[in-house]
SERO-4910 file (N, C-alpha, C, O; in steps of 0.05 Angstrom, whole numbers):
BEGIN
 pado doro    nc1    nc2    nc3   cac1   cac2   cac3    cc1    cc2    cc3    oc1    oc2    oc3
  Met    A    236    123   -334    222     98   -331    237     76   -346    244     80   -369
  Thr    A    241     54   -333    256     32   -346    238     18   -366    214     21   -366
  Thr    A    251      1   -383    237    -14   -403    216    -32   -389    193    -34   -398
  Lys    A    225    -46   -368    207    -64   -354    183    -49   -342    160    -59   -343
  Glu    A    188    -25   -332    166    -10   -320    146     -1   -342    122     -1   -338
  Ser    A    157      7   -366    140     17   -387    123     -5   -399    102      0   -411
  Glu    A    131    -30   -395    115    -53   -405     88    -54   -391     69    -67   -402
  Cys    A     86    -41   -368     60    -42   -354     39    -25   -368     15    -29   -364
  Asn    A     48     -6   -385     30     13   -396     10      0   -415     17    -16   -432
  Ile    A    -16      8   -412    -37     -2   -429    -49     23   -442    -61     40   -429
  Pro    A    -46     26   -469    -55     50   -483    -85     53   -482   -100     34   -478
  Gly    A    -95     78   -487   -123     83   -488   -136     86   -461   -123     90   -441
  Glu    A   -162     82   -461   -177     83   -436   -169     60   -418   -168     37   -426
  Ile    A   -162     67   -393   -150     47   -375   -171     33   -358   -186     46   -344
  Asn    A   -172      7   -359   -187     -9   -340   -166    -17   -319   -148    -33   -324
  Tyr    A   -168     -5   -295   -146     -8   -276   -143    -37   -266   -121    -46   -260
  Lys    A   -165    -51   -264   -163    -79   -256   -147    -95   -276   -130   -111   -269
  Glu    A   -154    -91   -302   -139   -105   -323   -110    -96   -324    -92   -111   -329
  His    A   -106    -70   -320    -79    -58   -321    -61    -72   -300    -39    -80   -307
  Trp    A    -70    -74   -276    -54    -85   -255    -51   -116   -257    -30   -127   -252
  Asn    A    -72   -129   -265    -69   -158   -271    -48   -163   -292    -32   -181   -290
  Ala    A    -49   -147   -313    -29   -150   -335     -1   -145   -325     17   -159   -333
  Ala    A      3   -126   -307     29   -121   -296     41   -145   -282     64   -151   -284
  Tyr    A     24   -159   -267     33   -182   -251     35   -207   -268     49   -226   -261
  Val    A     21   -208   -291     23   -230   -309     49   -228   -325     63   -248   -330
  Lys    A     56   -204   -334     80   -200   -351    106   -205   -337    126   -213   -349
  Asn    A    107   -199   -311    133   -200   -297    130   -215   -270    110   -212   -256
  Pro    A    150   -231   -264    151   -243   -237    155   -221   -216    165   -200   -223
  Thr    A    147   -226   -192    148   -206   -171    175   -192   -169    176   -168   -167
  Glu    A    196   -208   -170    223   -197   -165    232   -179   -189    253   -166   -186
  Lys    A    218   -179   -211    225   -162   -234    207   -138   -236    211   -122   -255
  Leu    A    189   -134   -218    172   -111   -219    187    -86   -210    204    -88   -192
  Gly    A    181    -63   -221    196    -39   -215    194    -30   -187    211    -14   -177
  Trp    A    174    -39   -172    170    -30   -144    177    -52   -124    172    -49   -100
  Phe    A    189    -74   -134    196    -96   -116    218    -88    -97    238    -76   -104
  Glu    A    214    -96    -71    236    -94    -51    237   -120    -36    217   -132    -28
  Glu    A    262   -129    -32    266   -155    -19    256   -155      9    245   -175     19
  Ser    A    259   -133     23    250   -131     50    237   -103     54    248    -83     46
  Ser    A    214   -103     67    199    -78     72    209    -66     98    192    -62    117
  Lys    A    234    -61    100    246    -52    126    234    -26    137    230    -24    161
  Glu    A    229     -8    119    219     19    128    191     16    139    184     28    159
  Thr    A    174      1    125    147     -4    134    147    -18    161    133    -11    179
  Ile    A    163    -39    163    165    -55    188    175    -38    211    166    -41    234
  Lys    A    194    -20    205    204     -1    226    181     15    238    179     18    262
  Leu    A    163     25    221    141     41    231    120     24    245    108     32    264
  Leu    A    116      0    234     97    -18    248    107    -25    276     91    -25    295
  Lys    A    133    -31    279    144    -36    305    141    -12    323    136    -15    347
  Glu    A    144     11    312    142     36    328    114     40    338    110     52    360
  Ser    A     94     30    324     66     32    333     61     15    357     43     20    373
  Asn    A     77     -6    360     76    -24    384     49    -38    386     40    -44    408
  Val    A     36    -44    363     11    -59    364     18    -88    370     39    -98    363
  Pro    A     -1   -103    382      4   -132    388      4   -148    362     -4   -139    341
  Lys    A     15   -173    365     18   -190    341     -9   -198    329    -10   -207    306
  Asp    A    -31   -197    345    -57   -204    335    -73   -180    325    -97   -182    320
  Ala    A    -60   -157    322    -73   -132    313    -84   -137    284    -72   -151    268
  Lys    A   -106   -123    278   -117   -124    251   -102   -104    234   -106    -80    237
  Ile    A    -86   -114    216    -68    -98    199    -78   -100    170    -75   -121    158
  Leu    A    -90    -79    160   -100    -79    133    -78    -67    114    -71    -44    116
  Asn    A    -68    -84     97    -48    -76     78    -61    -71     51    -69    -90     37
  Val    A    -65    -45     45    -80    -38     21    -62    -37     -4    -39    -28     -2
  Gly    A    -73    -46    -26    -57    -46    -51    -31    -60    -48    -10    -51    -58
  Val    A    -31    -83    -34     -6    -96    -26      8   -109    -50     32   -115    -48
  Gly    A     -7   -114    -71      5   -128    -94     16   -155    -86      3   -170    -72
  Ser    A     39   -162    -96     52   -188    -89     76   -183    -71     95   -198    -71
  Ser    A     74   -162    -54     96   -154    -37    105   -176    -18     89   -192     -8
  Met    A    131   -176    -13    143   -195      6    136   -187     35    141   -202     54
  Leu    A    124   -164     39    117   -155     66     99   -175     80    103   -180    104
  Ile    A     80   -186     66     62   -205     79     77   -230     89     72   -239    111
  Asp    A     96   -240     73    113   -262     81    128   -255    107    130   -271    125
  Glu    A    139   -231    107    155   -222    130    139   -220    155    148   -228    177
  Leu    A    114   -210    153     97   -207    176     87   -234    186     85   -238    210
  Val    A     81   -252    168     72   -279    176     95   -292    191     91   -305    212
  Ala    A    119   -290    180    143   -302    193    148   -290    220    160   -304    237
  Asp    A    140   -265    224    145   -252    250    123   -257    270    123   -246    292
  Gly    A    103   -272    262     82   -280    281     57   -263    281     40   -267    299
  Tyr    A     54   -245    262     30   -229    261      7   -246    251     10   -261    231
  Ser    A    -16   -245    265    -38   -264    259    -64   -250    249    -83   -264    242
  Gly    A    -64   -224    249    -89   -209    241    -85   -195    214    -96   -174    210
  Leu    A    -71   -207    196    -64   -194    171    -86   -196    151    -99   -217    147
  Ile    A    -90   -173    137   -109   -172    115    -94   -161     91    -81   -139     93
  Ala    A    -95   -175     69    -81   -166     44   -101   -159     24   -118   -175     15
  Asn    A   -100   -134     15   -119   -123     -5   -104   -115    -30    -82   -104    -29
  Asp    A   -117   -120    -53   -107   -109    -78   -130   -110    -98   -148   -126    -96
  Leu    A   -128    -93   -119   -147    -94   -140   -142   -118   -159   -160   -128   -172
  Ser    A   -117   -127   -159   -109   -149   -176   -111   -176   -162    -97   -182   -143
  Glu    A   -129   -193   -172   -131   -220   -162   -105   -236   -167    -97   -253   -151
  Lys    A    -92   -230   -190    -67   -244   -197    -46   -239   -177    -31   -257   -169
  Ala    A    -43   -214   -168    -23   -207   -147    -28   -222   -122    -10   -233   -110
  Leu    A    -53   -223   -113    -60   -237    -88    -56   -267    -91    -47   -280    -72
  Thr    A    -62   -278   -114    -57   -306   -119    -27   -313   -117    -20   -334   -107
  Asp    A    -10   -295   -127     19   -299   -125     28   -300    -96     44   -317    -89
  Val    A     16   -283    -79     23   -283    -51     14   -310    -38     29   -322    -23
  Lys    A    -11   -317    -44    -21   -342    -33     -4   -366    -41      3   -383    -24
  Asn    A      4   -368    -66     20   -390    -75     47   -390    -62     58   -411    -56
  Arg    A     58   -367    -58     84   -365    -46     84   -373    -16    102   -385     -6
  Leu    A     62   -366     -3     59   -372     26     53   -402     31     59   -413     52
  Gly    A     40   -415     11     33   -443     15     13   -446     38     -7   -432     39
  Glu    A     19   -464     56      1   -469     79     -3   -444     96    -24   -441    109
  Asp    A     17   -427     97     15   -403    114     -6   -383    103    -13   -364    116
  Ala    A    -15   -387     78    -35   -369     67    -61   -369     84    -76   -349     83
  Ser    A    -65   -391     98    -89   -392    115    -88   -372    139   -108   -367    152
  Lys    A    -64   -361    144    -61   -342    165    -67   -313    157    -65   -295    173
  Val    A    -74   -310    131    -79   -283    120   -107   -282    108   -115   -301     94
  Ser    A   -121   -260    111   -147   -256     97   -141   -240     72   -128   -219     73
  Phe    A   -149   -250     49   -144   -237     23   -170   -225     13   -191   -238     12
  Ile    A   -169   -200      5   -192   -185     -4   -185   -171    -30   -170   -151    -30
  Ala    A   -196   -180    -52   -193   -166    -78   -216   -145    -80   -239   -153    -81
  Asp    A   -208   -120    -79   -228    -99    -79   -215    -73    -87   -191    -69    -86
  Asp    A   -233    -54    -95   -224    -28   -105   -226     -8    -82   -247     -5    -70
  Leu    A   -204      5    -76   -203     24    -54   -221     48    -58   -231     59    -38
  Val    A   -225     57    -82   -242     80    -87   -271     74    -93   -288     92    -95
  Ser    A   -277     48    -96   -305     39   -100   -308     13    -86   -314     -7    -99
  Pro    A   -304     12    -60   -303    -13    -45   -330    -26    -41   -350    -13    -38
  Thr    A   -330    -53    -40   -353    -68    -32   -347    -85     -8   -361    -83     13
  Lys    A   -326   -101    -10   -318   -119     12   -304   -104     34   -308   -109     58
  Leu    A   -286    -85     27   -270    -71     47   -287    -55     66   -281    -53     90
  Gln    A   -309    -43     57   -325    -26     74   -340    -42     96   -352    -31    114
  Glu    A   -339    -69     94   -351    -85    114   -333    -90    138   -341   -101    158
  Leu    A   -307    -83    135   -288    -87    156   -294    -66    179   -306    -46    174
  Thr    A   -284    -73    203   -288    -55    226   -263    -56    243   -247    -75    243
  Glu    A   -259    -34    258   -239    -33    280   -211    -42    270   -199    -59    282
  Ile    A   -202    -29    249   -175    -35    239   -154    -22    257   -156      2    263
  Asp    A   -134    -37    265   -113    -26    282    -92    -11    267    -81      9    276
  Val    A    -85    -21    243    -65     -9    226    -74     -9    197    -80    -30    186
  Trp    A    -74     14    185    -78     17    156    -50     21    144    -37     41    150
  Asn    A    -41      3    127    -15      5    115    -16      7     85    -28     -9     71
  Asp    A     -4     28     75     -3     33     46     25     40     37     35     61     45
  Arg    A     37     23     21     62     30      8     56     33    -22     51     13    -36
  Ala    A     56     57    -32     56     62    -61     29     57    -74     28     47    -97
  Val    A      7     64    -61    -19     62    -73    -32     90    -76    -41     97    -98
  Leu    A    -33    105    -55    -47    131    -55    -38    148    -78    -55    162    -90
  His    A    -13    148    -85     -3    166   -105    -14    161   -133    -10    177   -151
  Phe    A    -28    139   -137    -40    133   -163    -67    147   -167    -78    149   -189
  Phe    A    -78    158   -145   -105    170   -146   -101    200   -152    -93    215   -135
  Leu    A   -108    208   -176   -103    236   -185   -127    254   -181   -125    278   -176
  Lys    A   -151    242   -183   -175    258   -181   -183    263   -152   -179    246   -134
  Thr    A   -194    286   -147   -202    293   -119   -222    273   -108   -220    266    -85
  Glu    A   -241    265   -125   -261    246   -115   -249    219   -108   -258    205    -90
  Glu    A   -228    211   -123   -214    186   -116   -199    188    -89   -200    170    -73
  Gln    A   -186    210    -86   -171    215    -61   -191    217    -37   -186    206    -16
  Asn    A   -213    230    -42   -234    232    -20   -245    204    -13   -249    198     10
  Ala    A   -249    188    -33   -260    161    -29   -239    144    -12   -247    130      6
  Tyr    A   -214    147    -19   -193    133     -5   -192    141     24   -193    124     42
  Phe    A   -192    167     30   -190    176     58   -216    172     73   -215    168     97
  Asn    A   -238    173     59   -264    167     73   -264    138     82   -274    132    104
  Leu    A   -254    120     65   -253     91     73   -234     88     97   -241     74    116
  Leu    A   -211    100     95   -191     99    117   -204    108    143   -201     94    163
  Lys    A   -217    131    142   -229    142    167   -252    125    177   -257    125    201
  Lys    A   -265    111    160   -287     94    168   -277     69    182   -289     59    201
  Leu    A   -253     59    173   -244     33    183   -225     34    206   -225     17    224
  Val    A   -208     55    208   -187     56    228   -199     65    255   -212     86    256
  Lys    A   -195     49    275   -207     55    301   -191     78    316   -169     84    309
  Val    A   -204     89    336   -190    109    353   -166     95    366   -168     72    376
  Asp    A   -144    109    366   -117     99    375   -104     81    355    -82     71    359
  Gly    A   -118     75    332   -106     60    311    -85     76    296    -83    100    300
  Phe    A    -70     63    278    -48     75    264    -52     75    234    -66     58    223
  Val    A    -39     94    221    -39     95    192    -10     98    183      4    117    191
  Ile    A     -1     79    166     25     81    154     21     86    124      8     70    110
  Ile    A     31    108    114     29    114     86     57    121     75     71    138     86
  Ala    A     65    107     54     90    112     41     84    117     11     74    100     -3
  Val    A     91    141      2     84    149    -25    108    164    -37    127    171    -23
  Phe    A    107    168    -64    128    183    -77    129    211    -66    109    225    -64
  Ala    A    153    220    -59    158    247    -48    155    268    -71    152    260    -94
  Leu    A    155    293    -64    152    314    -83    173    313   -105    169    322   -128
  Asp    A    197    303    -98    218    301   -118    220    273   -129    240    265   -141
  Gly    A    199    257   -125    198    229   -135    191    227   -164    187    247   -177
  Ala    A    188    203   -173    181    198   -201    153    209   -208    136    210   -191
  Glu    A    150    218   -233    124    228   -242    106    206   -251     82    210   -253
  Lys    A    117    183   -259    101    161   -268    111    135   -256    135    132   -249
  Cys    A     93    116   -254    100     88   -247     81     70   -261     57     74   -261
  Cys    A     92     49   -273     76     29   -288     59     43   -309     36     34   -314
  Gly    A     70     64   -321     56     77   -343     34     96   -334     20    108   -351
  Leu    A     31    101   -308     10    118   -297     21    143   -284     42    142   -271
  Gln    A      8    165   -288     15    190   -275     11    187   -245     -5    172   -235
  Leu    A     27    203   -230     26    201   -200     20    228   -188     27    249   -199
  Gln    A      8    228   -165      5    251   -148     25    248   -125     22    230   -109
  Arg    A     45    266   -125     66    263   -105     59    279    -80     43    298    -81
  Tyr    A     71    272    -57     63    283    -31     87    290    -14    109    281    -19
  Asn    A     82    307      6    100    310     29     83    305     54     59    300     52
  Thr    A     96    305     77     82    299    102     59    318    107     38    310    117
  Glu    A     63    343    102     42    363    107     17    358     90     -5    362    100
  Met    A     21    350     66     -2    344     48    -18    320     59    -42    320     57
  Leu    A     -4    300     69    -17    277     80    -32    284    105    -55    275    110
  Gln    A    -20    301    122    -33    310    146    -59    325    139    -79    321    152
  Glu    A    -58    342    119    -82    357    111   -104    338    102   -127    342    108
  Lys    A    -97    317     87   -117    298     78   -129    282    101   -153    276    101
  Leu    A   -113    275    120   -123    260    143   -139    277    162   -158    267    174
  Gly    A   -131    301    166   -146    319    184   -135    318    212   -117    303    219
  Asp    A   -147    335    229   -138    339    256   -142    315    274   -130    313    296
  Asp    A   -158    295    266   -163    272    283   -139    253    282   -138    234    298
  Phe    A   -120    258    265    -96    241    263    -71    257    269    -66    278    259
  Val    A    -55    245    287    -31    259    297     -6    246    285     -4    221    285
  Leu    A     12    262    275     37    251    263     55    241    286     61    255    305
  Val    A     63    216    283     81    203    302    110    203    291    128    208    307
  Asn    A    113    198    266    140    198    254    137    201    224    117    193    212
  Ser    A    158    212    212    160    213    183    189    215    175    205    226    190
  Phe    A    196    204    152    223    206    142    223    202    112    205    190    100
  Asn    A    244    212     99    248    208     71    265    183     66    283    178     82
  His    A    259    169     45    274    145     39    276    143      8    256    144     -6
  Thr    A    300    138     -2    304    134    -30    306    104    -36    325     91    -29
  Phe    A    285     94    -48    283     66    -56    298     62    -82    294     77   -101
  Val    A    315     42    -84    329     35   -108    315     11   -120    316    -11   -108
  Asn    A    303     14   -143    288     -8   -154    305    -30   -167    330    -26   -169
  Pro    A    294    -53   -175    310    -75   -186    327    -67   -210    346    -82   -217
  Tyr    A    322    -45   -223    337    -36   -246    356    -13   -241    367     -1   -259
  Gly    A    360     -7   -215    379     13   -207    368     41   -206    382     60   -200
  Gly    A    342     44   -211    330     71   -210    325     80   -182    315     65   -165
  Glu    A    331    106   -177    326    117   -150    298    129   -149    290    145   -166
  Arg    A    283    122   -128    256    131   -125    251    143    -97    247    128    -78
  Pro    A    252    169    -95    249    182    -69    220    179    -58    201    185    -72
  Tyr    A    218    169    -34    192    165    -20    191    182      5    212    191     15
  Val    A    167    187     15    163    197     42    147    176     57    127    166     47
  Tyr    A    157    168     80    144    149     97    132    163    122    145    180    134
  Thr    A    107    157    129     94    170    151     80    150    169     69    130    159
  Leu    A     79    157    194     63    141    214     46    161    229     56    180    242
  Phe    A     19    157    228      0    174    242    -16    156    262    -18    132    257
  Gln    A    -26    169    283    -44    155    301    -69    170    304    -70    195    306
  Arg    A    -91    156    304   -118    168    306   -123    175    335   -122    159    353
  Ala    A   -130    201    339   -136    211    366   -166    212    371   -175    208    394
  Asn    A   -182    218    350   -211    221    354   -225    209    330   -214    206    308
  Lys    A   -250    202    334   -267    191    313   -280    213    297   -295    208    278
***
């Protein structure tokens, strides 16, 4: 873990909302250990889903990712940006300027949602680097229960998480690493694997971070 990444660590009992807000306060977006200039791998899978530009795309735990900027620039109009950190979402809003009106921003907790559970008929659930922070079975169950509640039949799920040979920690937090089979098991038989591939992300400090990227489609409710 790099020095910058370790600065995210908050000792003692962790308040995750404070933890993530602090991470975005301490570092500008481009200096965060998970920053990528272009979300090419995610966009590749989104294009493969062939959803229309007005599809409802829920980006969970999006942080201050440049992905939202890229999708707005590409004409997507049904974008929803979620994160636990209000600071991260404010950074995206400020960066987008007037274009922020084209995005719905929802600050909410994926494992104890209030606002998110009111959504319906999501066309695409997109997660880059969030699921792997949930270590407890009840947290993982809450995550997938929300996903299954929101994603419509024929809708898509894009999940990118640390692979089995990936980092054990990120931002001072332990990780649950995955492979495609583990994700399939969590999603269940109602979701069909469309594509998956391994990708080694090189972070702003030169660290190699092996990921697995997956695209699933919902066949049944």
